[in-house]
C-alpha positions in Angstrom: 152.6 92.9 193.3 151.3 91.4 196.6 149.2 93.4 199.0 151.9 94.1 201.4 154.3 95.4 198.4 151.2 97.4 197.2 150.4 98.9 200.7 154.2 99.8 201.1 154.3 101.7 197.8 151.3 103.6 198.7 153.0 104.9 202.1 156.4 105.5 200.2 154.5 107.6 197.5 152.4 109.4 200.4 155.1 110.6 202.4 155.9 113.7 200.4 152.1 114.3 200.9 152.3 113.5 204.6 155.0 116.2 204.9 153.2 118.9 202.9 149.8 118.1 204.8 151.6 118.3 208.2 152.7 121.8 207.4 149.6 123.1 206.0 147.3 121.4 208.5 149.4 122.9 211.2 148.5 126.3 210.2 144.9 125.1 210.0 145.2 124.2 213.6 146.3 127.6 214.7 143.6 129.1 212.9 140.9 126.6 214.6 142.4 127.6 218.1 142.1 131.3 217.2 138.6 130.7 215.7 137.5 129.1 219.3 137.7 125.5 218.3 139.1 123.1 220.9 141.9 120.6 220.2 139.5 117.7 219.6 136.8 119.8 217.7 139.7 120.7 215.1 141.1 117.3 215.0 137.5 115.9 214.4 136.9 118.4 211.5 140.1 117.5 209.9 139.7 113.6 210.3 136.2 113.6 208.7 136.5 116.3 205.9 140.4 116.1 204.8 140.0 119.0 202.3 142.0 122.1 203.0 140.0 124.8 201.0 136.9 123.3 202.5 138.1 123.7 206.0 139.5 127.0 205.8 136.4 128.2 204.3 134.6 126.5 207.1 136.5 128.3 209.6 135.6 131.6 208.2 132.0 130.7 208.3 132.1 129.6 211.9 134.0 132.9 212.9 131.2 134.7 211.3 128.2 132.7 213.0 127.0 131.5 209.5 123.9 129.1 209.5 124.6 125.4 209.0 122.7 125.5 205.6 125.2 128.1 204.3 128.0 126.2 205.4 126.8 122.8 203.7 126.1 124.9 200.5 129.6 126.3 200.6 131.3 123.2 201.2 129.4 121.3 198.7 130.3 123.9 196.0 134.2 123.9 197.0 134.4 120.2 197.3 132.2 119.1 194.3 135.5 118.7 192.3 136.0 115.5 194.3 133.4 113.8 192.4 134.8 114.6 189.1 138.3 113.1 190.5 136.4 110.0 191.9 134.9 109.4 188.5 138.3 109.6 187.0 139.9 107.4 189.6 137.4 104.6 189.0 138.8 104.0 185.8 142.1 103.1 187.7 140.3 100.3 189.6 139.5 96.8 188.3 135.8 96.4 187.6 136.0 93.3 189.9 137.0 95.3 192.9 133.9 95.3 195.5 132.0 98.6 196.2 133.2 98.7 199.7 136.5 99.3 198.6 135.5 102.1 196.2 133.6 103.7 198.9 136.5 103.7 201.5 138.9 105.1 198.8 136.4 107.8 197.8 136.6 109.2 201.4 140.5 109.9 200.8 140.3 111.4 197.4 142.2 114.7 197.5 143.8 116.8 194.8 147.3 115.4 196.0 146.4 112.0 196.2 144.5 112.2 192.9 147.5 113.6 191.2 149.7 110.7 192.4 147.2 107.9 191.9 146.1 108.8 188.5 149.7 108.8 187.1 150.4 105.2 188.2 150.3 103.0 185.0 147.5 100.4 184.7 145.0 99.4 187.4 145.8 100.4 190.9 145.2 98.2 193.8 143.0 99.3 196.4 145.8 98.1 199.0 147.9 100.9 197.4 145.3 103.4 197.8 144.9 102.4 201.6 148.8 103.1 202.1 148.5 106.3 200.2 145.6 107.8 201.9 146.4 106.5 205.4 149.7 108.2 205.6 148.3 111.3 204.0 145.4 111.5 206.3 147.8 110.8 209.4 149.7 113.9 208.3 146.7 116.1 207.9 145.0 115.0 211.3 148.4 114.9 213.1 149.4 118.6 211.8 146.1 119.8 212.9 146.4 118.5 216.6 149.9 120.0 216.7 148.9 123.2 215.3 145.7 123.7 217.7 147.8 122.5 220.6 150.4 124.8 220.0 147.9 127.7 220.1 149.0 131.2 218.6 152.3 131.7 220.1 154.2 131.3 216.7 155.2 134.7 215.2 152.9 135.9 212.1 155.9 135.4 209.6 156.1 131.7 210.6 152.2 131.3 210.0 152.6 133.2 206.8 155.4 130.8 205.6 153.5 127.8 206.2 150.4 129.1 204.6 152.1 128.6 201.2 153.3 125.0 201.9 150.1 123.8 200.0 151.3 125.4 196.7 154.7 124.0 197.0 153.2 120.5 197.4 151.2 121.0 194.1 154.3 122.1 192.3 156.2 118.7 193.7 153.4 116.9 192.0 153.0 118.3 188.5 156.7 119.1 188.0 157.8 115.6 187.5 155.5 114.3 185.0 155.4 117.9 183.1 159.2 117.4 182.7 158.6 113.9 181.0 155.6 114.6 179.0 155.4 117.8 176.6 151.6 117.4 176.5 151.5 117.3 180.4 153.7 120.4 180.4 151.7 122.0 177.8 148.4 121.2 179.6 149.7 122.7 182.6 150.5 126.1 181.2 146.9 126.1 179.4 145.4 125.4 182.9 147.5 128.4 184.4 146.5 130.7 181.7 143.0 130.0 181.9 142.9 130.2 185.7 144.2 133.8 185.2 141.5 134.5 182.7 138.9 133.5 185.1 140.5 135.4 187.9 140.8 138.8 186.0 137.9 138.8 183.8 135.0 141.0 185.0 132.1 138.4 184.6 134.2 135.2 185.2 135.8 136.3 188.3 132.4 136.3 189.9 132.2 132.5 189.5 132.9 130.9 192.9 136.0 129.0 193.4 134.6 125.6 193.6 132.7 126.1 190.3 135.5 127.7 188.7 137.8 124.5 189.2 135.0 122.4 188.0 134.4 124.5 184.8 138.3 124.4 184.1 138.8 120.9 184.8 135.8 119.9 182.3 137.5 122.2 179.6 141.2 121.1 180.3 140.8 117.5 181.0 138.0 117.0 178.3 140.2 118.9 175.7 143.1 116.5 176.8 141.1 113.5 176.4 140.0 114.4 173.1 143.1 115.6 171.6 145.7 113.6 173.3 143.8 110.2 174.0 145.9 107.7 176.1 146.3 104.3 174.6 144.0 101.4 176.1 145.2 99.9 179.3 145.7 95.9 179.5 142.7 94.6 181.4 145.1 93.7 184.2 148.1 95.3 186.2 
C-alpha cells in the first residue's frame, strides 16, 4: 500500500471516531465555558491533551481551584494507561521506522485510536496513523470549539444525551471484532465482569480510576496473551 492509500485508509477508518469525538468534545466545550475558560483556552486544552477523562477531570480541578501539582498528579494517574497502549502499538510498527514517527504517533494514542489500529493485521504504516489521528484530533478540537462557542444555552437533556456518546463509540469499536472472534467476545465479557468487581468491592473500589484501568489491562491483556497467543506476524506488511 502506497503512502496516499495508507493515509486515505487512516482517514476513512477515523471518520467514526471523528463523529464520536465531535459529540463528546462539544459537551466538554460547554463545560469548559461554564467553568470560566475562554474559547481558545478550551481549544488549546483539547489540542494539547486529546484525552476525554483527563480533560473532564481537569475541569473539575480547575473549578475547585486545585494546585498545579495536584492537577499534574491526577493527569498522570488517569492517563498512565496510554503508556501501555503505546507499548502495544510499538509492536505494530516496523523496527526500521525512525524514532520521530513513533514520537508523533504516541501523541495521538487514545482508547479509540488504539482500538482501531491494533486490530489492523501486520505492521501499520506511520502514514496510516497520521490519517487516523489527524481526522480524530480534528473532531476533538473542532467539537471543543463549537461547544465553547455555543456557551450554555442548550437544554440540560441535550447535554446529558451528548455525555453518553463516548460509551456508544466504545461499543462501536468492540462489537465488530467480538462478533468475529469468540476469544475477543469472551475477553470483553471478562473485562466487564472484572470492572464490576472493582466497582462494588469495598477495598477495590477505593483504587483510583486510572490505576484501576492499568490493573485490569495488565490482568486481562496479559492473560489473553498467555492463553490465546496470536501467531507470529510476517516481517513486512
